[in-house]
Backbone as a ProteinNet text record, in pm:
[ID]
protein_1_A
[PRIMARY]
XXXXXXXXXXXXXXXXXXXXXXXXXXXXXXXXXXXXXXXXXXXXXXXXXXXXXXXXXXXXXXXXXXXXXXXXXXXXXXXXXXXXXXXXXXXXXXXXXXXXXXXXXX
[TERTIARY]
760.3	714.4	660.8	535.3	475.8	470.3	473	462.1	597.3	592.1	711.9	724.2	847.5	868.5	828.9	772.8	735.5	860.7	849.1	958.5	980	1105.7	1136.9	1090.5	1112.8	1071.2	920.4	843.9	698.4	653.4	719.7	686.1	711.2	825	856.3	757	717.6	620.3	486.4	444.9	317.8	320.2	433	445.6	441.4	509.7	513.1	376.1	295.3	162.9	54.2	83.8	-15.9	-48	-173.4	-208.7	-135.1	-100.7	-27.5	-116.8	-55.6	-129.5	-157.4	-267	-302.6	-201.2	-168	-71.7	-126.1	-36.9	-79.8	-78	-14.5	-8.3	-124.6	-170.6	-273.5	-219.5	-304.6	-258.7	-177.5	-203.8	-131.1	12.9	42.4	176.5	252.7	185.8	250.7	356.6	473.7	576.8	533	591.6	558.8	597.8	512.8	540.4	652.3	740.7	850	819.3	859.6	842.4	964.8	946.8	1056.2	1036.2	1136	1119.1	1105.8	1025.8	1008.3	1137.4	1173.1	1296	1282.8	1391.2	1394	1426.3	1349.6	1371.5	1496.4	1585.1	1703.4	1665.3	1754.1	1727.9	1698.2	1605.3	1574.3	1466.2	1418.5	1315.5	1177.3	1162.6	1033	951.3	851.6	763.9	672.8	657.1	563.6	616	737.7	792.6	879.1	865	944.6	1062.2	1174.6	1292	1272.6	1324.9	1318.2	1435.6	1412.9	1519.5	1485.2	1588.7	1568.1	1530.3	1421.2	1374.7	1477.4	1559.6	1661.1	1772	1778.9	1883.5	1830.9	1706.3	1649.4	1728.2	1761.9	1834.8	1984	2033.2	2175.6	2239.6	2369.1	2445.3	2548.8	2590.1	2693.3	2827.9	2932.5	3069.8	3143.6	3226.1	3293.6	3444.1	3513	3658.6	3699.8	3807.3	3860.9	3973.3	3961.3	4058.3	4122.6	4241	4303.4	4221.1	4237.4	4164.6	4194.2	4320.5	4360	4294.3	4294.5	4233.1	4082.4	4018	3874.3	3840.7	3917	3894.3	3914	4019.1	4048.1	3934.8	3884.3	3774	3649	3617.5	3500.5	3515.1	3634.8	3657.9	3644.4	3698.1	3687.3	3540.7	3465.9	3324.1	3243.1	3285.8	3214.3	3213.6	3321.1	3332.9	3289.1	3264.3	3238.9	3116	3010.4	2884.2	2869.2	2955.9	2942.7	3036.6	3057.6	3149.2	3097.2	2966.8	2911.3	2934.6	2918.7	2943.1	3090.2	3180	3323.4	3357.9	3301.9	3331.1	3275.3	3158	3100.8	3189.6	3237.5	3328.5	3457.9	3512.1	3636.9	3618.3	3505.7	3479.6	3462.1	3393.1	3379.2	3515.3	3602.2	3738.2	3816.1	3799.1	3865.3	3815.8	3685	3629.7	3690.3	3694.7	3752.7	3898.6	3974.1	4116.3	4135.7	4044.9	4055.8	3968.8	3926.5	3855.3	3711.3	3650.6	3510.7	3421.5	3292.6	3201.4	3179.4	3174.6	3151.9	3004.9	2964.4	2824.1	2787.5	2879.1	2849.9	2751.2
-3427.6	-3290.4	-3249.4	-3215.6	-3178.6	-3027.4	-2983.5	-2840.4	-2772.5	-2655.6	-2577.7	-2468.7	-2441.4	-2333.2	-2199.8	-2109	-1978.2	-1898.5	-1821.6	-1738.4	-1620.3	-1591.1	-1476.4	-1347.2	-1336.2	-1215.5	-1196.9	-1305.4	-1295.9	-1259.4	-1313.7	-1280.7	-1133.5	-1081.6	-939.3	-851.2	-892.9	-816.4	-811.3	-924.4	-929.8	-837.8	-833.8	-745.3	-599.4	-567.4	-429.4	-382.2	-474.3	-437.3	-443.8	-500.1	-511.5	-373.3	-350.5	-219.9	-196.2	-71.4	-35.6	-55.8	-102	-121.7	13.4	22.2	145.7	172.8	300.6	330.3	287.1	236	187.2	297.2	410.2	520.3	616.2	682.9	785.6	896.6	964.9	1069.5	1179.8	1208.7	1315.8	1277	1144.3	1098.9	1051.3	1045	995.1	1093.8	1044.2	1133.2	1195.3	1308.6	1377.7	1290.1	1287	1205.3	1268.8	1183.6	1231.1	1194.4	1278.9	1251.5	1176.9	1050.6	968.4	949.9	985.7	971.2	824.5	801.3	664.6	618.3	492.3	441.3	435.7	452.8	446	302.4	248.9	111.1	103.5	9.7	-8.7	-49.9	-30.1	-67.5	-215.7	-250.4	-390.4	-444.8	-363	-412.9	-405.3	-327.6	-318.9	-203	-170.4	-58.1	-94.4	-4	-22.8	-101.1	-152	-226.9	-134.5	-144	-61.5	-142.3	-75.3	-140	-149	-254.1	-269	-194.7	-121.3	-53.6	-53.6	-48	-44.3	98	113.7	246.6	316.5	240.3	301.4	366.6	339.7	397.4	506.7	548.3	656.1	784	851.9	977.5	961.2	838.5	814	767.2	786.5	744.9	642.3	559.5	460.1	513.7	471.5	499.9	366.9	340	211.2	228.2	123.4	120.7	-18.7	-25.8	-153.6	-192.2	-311.4	-358.5	-487.3	-515.4	-644.2	-751.6	-874.6	-985.3	-993.7	-970.4	-978.4	-867.2	-746.1	-633.2	-653.5	-704.5	-729.2	-832.8	-941.2	-1046.9	-992.5	-913.8	-857.1	-763.2	-682.3	-590.9	-669.2	-775.3	-857.6	-922.9	-973.9	-1035.6	-933.1	-813.4	-707.2	-667.4	-666.4	-632.8	-729.8	-855.6	-955.7	-919.4	-858.2	-824.7	-682.8	-600.1	-458.5	-402.9	-479.8	-426.4	-424.2	-488.9	-496.6	-402.5	-434.3	-356.6	-214.1	-198.7	-64.6	25.6	-28.1	50.3	90.8	-2.6	29.3	137.4	127	225.7	363.2	366.3	494.3	557.9	477.3	527.4	580.6	507.6	549.5	679.1	692.3	814.6	933.8	915.1	1023.9	1062.9	963.6	993.7	1073.1	1039.2	1112.8	1257.1	1276.7	1412.2	1493.9	1433.9	1504.4	1541.6	1449.3	1473.1	1597.1	1621.7	1736.7	1855.7	1855.5	1970.5	1985.6	1877.4	1882	1812.9	1846.2	1781.1	1634.8	1545.2	1402.7	1374.4	1376.4	1366.1	1237.7	1142.2	1018.5	929.6
-1006.9	-997.4	-1133.4	-1140.2	-1268	-1281.6	-1405.2	-1430.2	-1442.8	-1497.1	-1522.2	-1416.7	-1375.2	-1277.8	-1339.8	-1260.9	-1316.3	-1354.2	-1460.2	-1509	-1414.4	-1382.9	-1298.1	-1364.7	-1494.8	-1567.8	-1559.7	-1575.9	-1567.1	-1425.8	-1324.5	-1185.8	-1157.4	-1206	-1184.9	-1258.8	-1379	-1456.3	-1383.2	-1325.8	-1253	-1131.4	-1061.1	-944.9	-988.4	-1098.9	-1147.9	-1193.4	-1247.3	-1297.4	-1191.5	-1075	-968.3	-912.7	-873.9	-816.5	-684.9	-660.7	-538.9	-416.7	-307.9	-183.3	-118.4	-46.1	23.2	134.2	159.3	265.9	401.4	486.7	617.7	723.4	695.8	791.5	768.3	873.6	855.6	766.1	691	598.8	666.5	792.7	859.8	891.6	897.3	928.9	805.8	691.5	570.5	523.2	479.4	427.4	295.9	263.2	139.2	20.8	-79.8	-198.3	-279.2	-330	-413.8	-558	-647.7	-789.2	-837.7	-875.3	-924.6	-1074.2	-1154.3	-1298.9	-1338.6	-1441.6	-1491.2	-1555.8	-1537.1	-1597.8	-1749	-1817.4	-1962.3	-2001.4	-2093.1	-2136.5	-2222.5	-2193.1	-2276.1	-2417.1	-2512.5	-2649.9	-2658.5	-2744.9	-2765.3	-2672.7	-2577	-2485.5	-2549.1	-2655.6	-2721.2	-2668.6	-2743.2	-2709.6	-2593.4	-2499.8	-2390.7	-2272.1	-2277.1	-2163.2	-2080.3	-1948.9	-1858.1	-1805.1	-1787.3	-1728.8	-1578.1	-1517.4	-1372.9	-1310.4	-1203	-1129.4	-981.8	-899.6	-755	-714.6	-643.9	-603.1	-514	-442.2	-355.8	-436.8	-566.3	-650.8	-741.7	-721.5	-802.3	-779.1	-885.7	-875.8	-853.6	-858.7	-837.3	-967.4	-978.8	-1096.5	-1056	-1150.7	-1125.1	-1170	-1101	-1140.1	-1135.3	-1234.4	-1239.2	-1246.9	-1212.5	-1221.6	-1266.6	-1342.7	-1386.4	-1292.4	-1233.4	-1135.4	-1183.7	-1131.2	-1158.5	-1087.8	-1129.2	-1066.3	-917.5	-881	-740.2	-658	-712.2	-640.6	-627.7	-732.5	-728.9	-622.5	-619	-520.1	-377.9	-359	-227.4	-183.5	-276.9	-245.6	-206.9	-281.1	-248.5	-110.5	-79.3	51.1	163.9	143.5	243.1	263.4	153.7	160.7	243.5	247.7	328.1	476.5	523	665.3	699	597.4	625.3	554.6	544	493.8	343.5	270.2	125.1	51.7	-74.4	-157.9	-177.2	-198	-220.3	-99.1	20.4	142.2	151	116.8	119.1	17.3	-102.3	-206.1	-169.7	-110.4	-66.4	40	134.6	238.3	175.8	79.6	14.6	-64.2	-131.9	-209.3	-115.9	-3.5	93.9	151.8	178.6	225.9	121.3	-5.1	-113.9	-119.9	-106.9	-105.4	9.3	128.4	243.9	218.4	160.2	131.3	46.9	-45.8	-136.3	-94	35.5	90.9	43.4	5.6	-40.9	62.5	64.1	159.9	121.9	220.7	194.1	165.5	39.7	4	-70.3	-78.3	-155.5	-81.7
[MASK]
++++++++++++++++++++++++++++++++++++++++++++++++++++++++++++++++++++++++++++++++++++++++++++++++++++++++++

C-alpha cells in the first residue's frame, strides 16, 4: 500500500472550509435560521483557527462529576442498554429537578 493515510485534522479542516450546500427544502418550508455563536479557539490553537464543536451542543454547558472506578464502569455498562451515558444523566438530572419541585428542563 503506497502513500500516507490522510490526517483526520486535515479532513475536518477541509470539511469546515468547504462551502455550505444549498438547502434542499423550498424557502417557504425552511425553518427559521438560528444565530449560533462562533466557537472560541482554545489557547495554543493559533490565530485564525476555529475550534471544532458539535452543532447539537450549541448553547449547552457541560457538568462533570468525579466517580469511583466501579461507579464509572457501572454507569458505562448501564448506558449500553439505555441509550448512552448522556441520556441516563439527562434523565437523572430531570428526576432531581422534579424531586426539588423544579421543571425538568435538562
